[in-house]
N, C-alpha and C positions, 0 to 999 in steps of 0.2 A: 438169523442171519445176522455175523455180527459186521460190524464195519470193518472194512479197510483202514489203516495207519496210510498217510500221508507220508510215500516217500521222502528220504532225507534230499534225495538232491533236488527232487519238484520244492521241500523248502527252501531248501538254498538260492534256487534260481528267483525264487521271487523276493525271499529278502535280498537277493542283488540285486534283481531289477529295481525294485523302492529305494534301494540306495544312491543305485546309477542315478535316477530319474531325479531325488534331490538333491545330487551334487549339481546335477545339471541345472534344474532351474535355481539353487545358491548362487552360481556362477554366471548364469544369465542375468540375474536378478543382481548382482555387484557389477557388473560392468553395466548395463544399464544406469544404474543409480551413478555409479564415476559419469558416467557419460552426461548426463543430469547436471549434476555438480558443476562440472567443467562448462555448459553449458551456460547453467546460475551465474556463475562464477564471471565469466566474457561478458555478458551480459550487464552484469552488474559495473564491472571495469567501463565498459562503453557508458554507462548510463552516469557513472563518475565523471567520467572526461567530458561528456556534457555537462553538467552540472556547474563544474569548475570554469568551463567556457561561457557560459550563462553566466557565475556569478564574477570574471573576471570584470567583465564590463560595468560592473557594478560602482558607481562613484562612492567610492571609499575615503572623501577628504575628511569626515568627522572621525573616523574612527581607524584602529590596523588595519593592513592589510593581511595579518595574521590571521585576521577570522575568516579570510576565505578558507584557509589548510584547515581547522580546527571544523568548519563544517562542512567543508567538503568531504572530510572523513569521517565525519559523523553520518551524513548523508549515504557515502557510498558504503558505510558501514551495514547499514538497515538495510538501503536497497537489495546488496548481495544475500542478506538472510530472509528478505523475501521475496524474493526471485526462487533461492531454493525452496521456502515453503510452497511456491506456485508449481514449481516444475517435479518438484519429489510427491506433490498430492500429498502432503503432510495434514493429517487430520485426526481425530480423537473419537471416541463415539459421541463426545457434546459440544467439540470445538470445531468447525470446520476450516481449518486455520487456512489451506491451501488458497480457498476461496474468498475468504476475508483478505488475505493478500494478494489478492488480484485485485481485488477493488482499490487497496491502500498505491496498490504500482500505477495500475491505470490514473486512479487519482491525482497523483503526484506527476505523470506524464501532463495533463490534462491541464494541471496548476503549471508547469514548465512553460508550453507554448503559451497559454494565454500570458505571463510573465514576459515572454519576448517578447511581444506584440503589445506593452504596455506601453506607454509613451513616455514614460517617468520609471525609472528602476529603482527610485523610493517609493513604491505602492501607496503608503499612505497620503504624503503627499500630493500622489496627483489624486486620489480620492477625496480630499477635502475640496479637491477645485473643483470636482461636480458637483451639480446643485442639490443634490441630496445630501453626497458626503459633508456640503458645505454648511449644510442648515443643522445635521446632526452636530457638527465641529460647536454650530454658534449655540447651541442649545446645552451639551453635555459635554463640550472639552474634548479633550483628544483620545481618551482612552473608550468614552464612548465610540466616536467616532470609530475606532478600531473595533470594537465589537462586534457594531454592526456591520464593518468589511467583510470581517474574516467570516459572521455568520453567511451575508449574501454571499461569497464568492466560495465560499468552502459546500456552500448548500448544491452549488451549483456543477463543483467539481465532484461531490459525492453522487448527487443522483447521476449524472452521465457517466462515473466509472460504474456502480452498481448496476444499472441498467446493461452495461454493454457485459459485466460479469460475471452475472448473477439470472441470466436468460435461460433458457434451455427450460427442459421438462424436470430436472432433477431439482428438487427444494430446497433452496441455499437457505443459506443461517440467517438470523434473525439482527436487525441494523446495528446492534450494540459492538458485536466484535468487530466488521468489517469497518463504521466509521471509527472504532477507538485505531484501526491501521493505519485508516488513511491519517488521521489527526497524526500520530506516529511519524509518520512519513514527513509529512507537511510541518511539525512542532520544530525542527533543524532551520527553515524557510522563514517560520514566523519570528523565533529569536534573533535569525541575523541581521531582518529587518528591522526589528525592535530595538535594537544597538543603539543607543544614543536616546533614546527614548528614557521615559520613565517607568520603573514597576506595573505603574497599574494600566499604560498602554499595554505593555506586552502581557500580564494578566488577561485582561479584555479583549485581544485578538485573541490567545488563545483559548479563550471561554466561547469567546464566536463561533472560531473553526468547529469548537466541541458541538456545539451546536448545530451549526450548518452540517456539520459531516452524519451528524445521527439525520437529521430532516430529510437530509436529501438522499440519503442510503436509503429511510421508511418511507421516502415517498416514489423511491423506483421500485420497490417490494410490493407495497401498494398497487403499484400501476400495474407490474405483472401478475400480479394475484387474480385482480381482478379483469386482465384479458387474455389471463390462462385460460385454453377451451374447456368448459366443464367436464 
């Protein structure tokens, strides 16, 4: 018994149905992507305005106020890109960029809240008045004190942000990428606070922040894996 050929109108109907479905999917995805980009941009602008408001109260007697413009512009650009990664769930097979960026954004928000509560907007000056900061400063100077301050503070920011962003059943990324995203978003603030000090102070603060970010994220991931149900 010979097989009958598929009628031409049936083949054309199937082809048209597939093409129409693909076109509708493309239109829907394009609209969703546009809405998410608009939302990321709006939140980025809102965050940038918050940063400018926070920085505008910083005492700038020892360096030009134009630094507010420069560092706020860098911060806002990084924030918009990070939020776009989060909203669009950008990832590659080996780089879960969205979840790493989420850690960075949350960590930056936590750091901003803590900085607003700090009694002195020059964080290092406040740090060296504390018992721990004063002892470290007397032993190793301002560079070592900045390194320790960066490590301790960023460890807290990284651990809190990773615990909030990397929860759930989905396996999260390793600590390196989220820590790098957090460090990238905190770096303009470190640079701004280090203006007027020596390069050694800036380098020490940045190295401490990098170590603290990695340790904090790693601790949160280890705690999540220990507490996860078998």
